[in-house]
N, C-alpha and C positions, 0 to 999 in steps of 0.2 A: 503109906511105905510104897506097896503095893501099888498103889493107882501110878505118884509119881514114878516108877521107873517103869511104867506101864507107858507111861505118855513121853518120858522121853526115848523111849523106845522109837513110840511113833513120830515124835522127829527126826530121829536121823532113818528113821525109814522113811519117813516124804522127805527129805536132804540126799537125801543116795539118790532115790528115785527122780527129783528132779534132776538133782546133778547129770543120770542116764540119759532123760529125756534132751536135756539140751544138749549135750555130747553127743545123741542120736540125730538130734536137728542139724549144728553144728557139721557134720557129718554129712548129712546131707543137701544140709547147704552144698557145701564144698563139692560135693559130686556132679549138684546142679549149673554152680557155677563154672566148675572147667568144662561138664557138657555144654554150658552155653559161647564158654571164652571159646571153644573148637572150634565148635559152629559156624564161627564169626572169625574166627582167626584162619583156617582153612582156607576157605574159601578168598576172604583176603589174599592168603600165601599164590592160590593158584593167578589169580589177577594178576599180582604180581610178578612170576611167572612169565604169562602172557605181555605182560608189557613188554620184559625183559627182551620175550622171542621179540618180538616188532621193534624194539631199538637196533638191536641185529639181525633186521630186513627181512627174520625167518616169516613169511606172512602164511605159513599152512593153517589150515582149519584148525580153532582147537574147541574142545569137548567145551561147550557154554555152560559154566554154570548155574542151578537152580537154586536159590535162594530166597526163605522166608522174609528177609529184611531188604528193607526198600532201597534205602540208598547203595547198597551189595550188588542186584539187580537194576540196579542205574549204570552203575558204573561196568558191569560186565555190559551193558546194552552200548557204552562209548567206547571202548574196548577193541567191540565186536565192529561198528559203523567206523571207526580209527582203519579198524586192519583193512575192510571192503574199500574204503578209500582210498589207502597207501596201496593197491590191486589195481586199484585204478588208476591212480598217479599214475605207479609205474607202464603203466601199456604205452602213454604219452613221454616221460623219462627213462632213458637208460635204467637199468636196475640199479648196472654198479653206482651210476653216479648221487639215483637217492641214497641208499647205501651210507655211502659217502656223507653226500650234506646232513644225514638222522645222526653218523659218529662225529661232525662237527659243530651239529647242532647251533649253526650259526643261518644268520640270513643270507639268499643266493644274491648275490651282486653282479653288475657287468664287469666282464674282466677277461684275459685270457692271455695265453702265454707259448712262447714256438713249446714243438716240438716235434719231434720226428717219430712219423705214423705209416703209413699203408692205406690210402682209397681204394674206395671201390664204387662204381656205378654200373647198372646194369637198365637193361631199356629192352622193349618186348618190341622186333619188329614187326610194322603195318600196322598200329594198335589205332590208328587213327582211323584206318578203313572196318577194323571188327567196330568201336566203336559208334561208328554212323553207321551199321550193318544188323550190330545185334541190338535186342531190348537191352535197356536199361536195367532194368531189372538186374536178368540172368548176367547181363555183365559183370556189374558189381558180383552176382555172387562165386562169378569164373573167376574173377580179378583175385576173389578173398581168398579161391582155393590157393590160387599162385602163389600169393604172397604170403601163405601160413605155411606154404611146403619150401621156400627160400628162406625165409625168416628166419625157421627153424634149424636152417643146415647152418646158417650165419652168425647166431645166436651160439651152437655150438660149438663152435670155431672163433670162441672170444670176441666177436663185433658188439660193437656200439653201432646201431642203429640213428643213423641222422635222422633220416625222414620221409617220406614214400611222396613223389612228387609222378600224379597221376599215375601210370603204369611202370618209375621209375625208383629203384631201388638207391639210395645212396647208401653210404657203412663203410667204416675205418675202425682200425686196428692199433691201440698204442694209447691209447685213449678214452674213459681217463684212467685205468688201468693198467700197467705197464707190463706191456707184452715184449720180450726180448725177439721171437720170433712170428712178429707180427705182420710182416711179409708169406713167409712159407702160409701160416694161418689164413690170409686173404685170398690166395691161387688154392690150398685145398679147400676152400668154400669154393669159389669161381667153380674146378671141376665138377663139385660134387656135385651142383648147383646144377646144370648142363646135365650131368648124368640126370639127377632126378628128371628132369623134366622131359627126357624121351620117357621114361616111366609112365608123366604124368601125359604128355602126348597120345598114345598110345592107347591111356585110358578116357582120354576125351574125344579119340575114333568110335572109339565105343562108342562113349556117348552120347557124339552127333553132337559137340562143341566143339568152335574155333581150337586149333591146335598155335602153341606157345613159340615161335622161336625168338629166345634171349641174346642181346650183344654186351659182354659186360669190359668196361677201360680199365685199366690199376693202374696206380701209379704209387712209389714211396717217396718218402718225403716233409722238407719241412714243410709247419702249418700251424698257424695259430688256432691254437683248441679253445675252447673259454665259452661262455657267458655271452651271447652276440644280441641284440636287439635293444630297445625302449628298457626302463626303469619301473614299468609296471607290464611287461608284456617280454619275453626273450625265448632263446632257445639254445642249448647246447650243442654248438656246431663248430664246425671247420670250415675255415679261410686262410686263400691264397694260390702261385702262379702253380702249387704241385695238385690241388682243387680243379683245378680250371684244368688243365693235360689231362687227369683221371676221363672229367667230362670230357675229355675233346677224344679221346682211345675209345670210348666207350662208340662214338657217331663214326669215329674211324672206321670198324668193321665194317659198315657197307660198305667203305674204298675194295678191301682187299678180300670182302667173303668173305672173314674171320668171323668168329664166334666172341675168343678171350683174348684183346691185346694188354702186355704188357711191355710196360716204359722198360730203359736199361738199369734204372735202377734200381726198381725193383729184381731184375733179372740176378744182379749180384748180388742182393739178401739171401737168393734161393744157394747159391752158390753151387756144388754138385748136386742140391735133389731139380733144379730145372732140367726140364724135355722142351726145350723150345726152339722155333726157326726165327731167324731174322725177319724181320715185314720191309723195313724202310729203314731211309734217313728220314724224319718227315719235323715240317716247321709248321707251325698250327697258325691258326689267322691270330695275323696282329706278333706272331712271332718272325724274329730272322734265322736263327741259330735252327741244328737242326737238332733232333734228341734220335738216339737210334730205339727203334720198336718192334717188338717179338710177339711171335702167338705163341701163346702159353697151352703144350700140346699134352701134357702127364707131369708127373714128378715123382720122383726116386726116392724111397726110405723112407715113404711116408702109409701114410691109408692105402690099405692094398684095393681099393676102388679106384684111384687115379696114377696107379703103375702103369709105363709105359709095357707096350708090346716092340716085339724085333722091333715088324716094319716100321712104329713110328719112330722111333733111333735110328733107324736110314733111314730114313726118308729124310727127316731131320736133318741128318748130316750131309748128303746129297743135295738139298736145297739151301744148306748155309755155303756149301764148294762154290752150288752154280752163285749165287750171292756175290763172294769173293771177286770174282771172274767178273760180273759184273762192274763191280765197285773198279776192280782194273782196270774193266775198259778192253775184254778178252770178249769180245761181243759173239763169237762166234762158239768159240766152248763153254758158255755162259746157255746159248739156248741150246746146245745139242742138250746140258741136263736139264734143264725144263723141260725138254722135248722129254725126255727118254721115263724122265717120274710118271710125267701124263701117261707115257703108255705103260708104265708098271703098274702105276696108283688107279688114273681113272684121274680126269678133269677132275683143275684146279686153279683157282682166279687168280692165285698173287706168279703161279709161273706163270698163264697167260698174260700177265699184267708184265713179266719182264723179258716177254721173249715179242711184248710187240715194242718195246721201251731197246729194247737192244737192237732189233728192227731199226728203228729210226737212228739211233744212235749212230748205226755201220752207213744211214745214206748222208745224215747230219749230225757232224761229231759232237759231245757237245767244250764247251767253250774252255779256255786254258785255266787250269785252276776250277777247275770238276770237285767237287767235294761229293754228289751221288744226293745231296739233300733235297727231297722233292715239299715243295711248297704246299699245305691245304688249304684248295678256297675257301 
């Protein structure tokens, strides 16, 4: 009887021991499974966050996931390569355009639409001479520094950089992202670029490098904006008369000895911000209709770096009065104002131009119905 009870007790003890061992193994298994699951799920979750950031075109560097699992490590390498590829891609295509394409998730196709934009062209005066006299490797480095500084200013003010054509920068405001103040942002950029160039030239003189003088043309108007080119190779760019006029105004600076010329359409968009002087009414090559053009001198109520001085405001007001007398054929009064301006402020090419024109018209008056339009050759 005693033996039987002992045997029963031993069986029960073994059973309880077995149950405890099983429970212990089960708990350990759960802990191990949870640990392994976390080791897998955490990097996958981090990789998912990286992919979401790339989708939102946040290409800032992320901490790379280190994992002993081959597939996870391969996925990390793929995401890193994709980020680097998009960073490189964005150097050729406007970043906001790339983001727009990623958001849509559709293939890029040829096409465009009319939009109201402001167009910017800049060109380095006498660059051909530099390129002939300066060693090619040094010229590329020098030009790259110039482009870096100018492009940085343009992009900080919402520009879409269209292209670089030799030493020319072509940019526009108002597409692909809407910009209600596209003309103002463009003109602020132009003035800041000229201001920054003064600092660069002082630095380049010290470094015994060529100085750059930049001329800028700006126009506001409708243009076709979109993907232009072939089915295999295209460019997000702009087309139209408004673009051609902006390019022409850049070159027109050479005639008047100015740095920034803007069209009347741009001045109207600037409203009370504009500090400008009228330069002429010109008909560009191939056109008969005249377009009033202005020199952009400064801007009110915006960036402190581009605010006008009292002398600039007074000079523009007096020059505007002289230009009005010129259009009214009051030659002697116009000559008097332009001569006084040069006495007070120094030599000025537009003043010289109008003194000469007035003197010529005094000898040979313009025909009846003269509208003051000057036809550019």
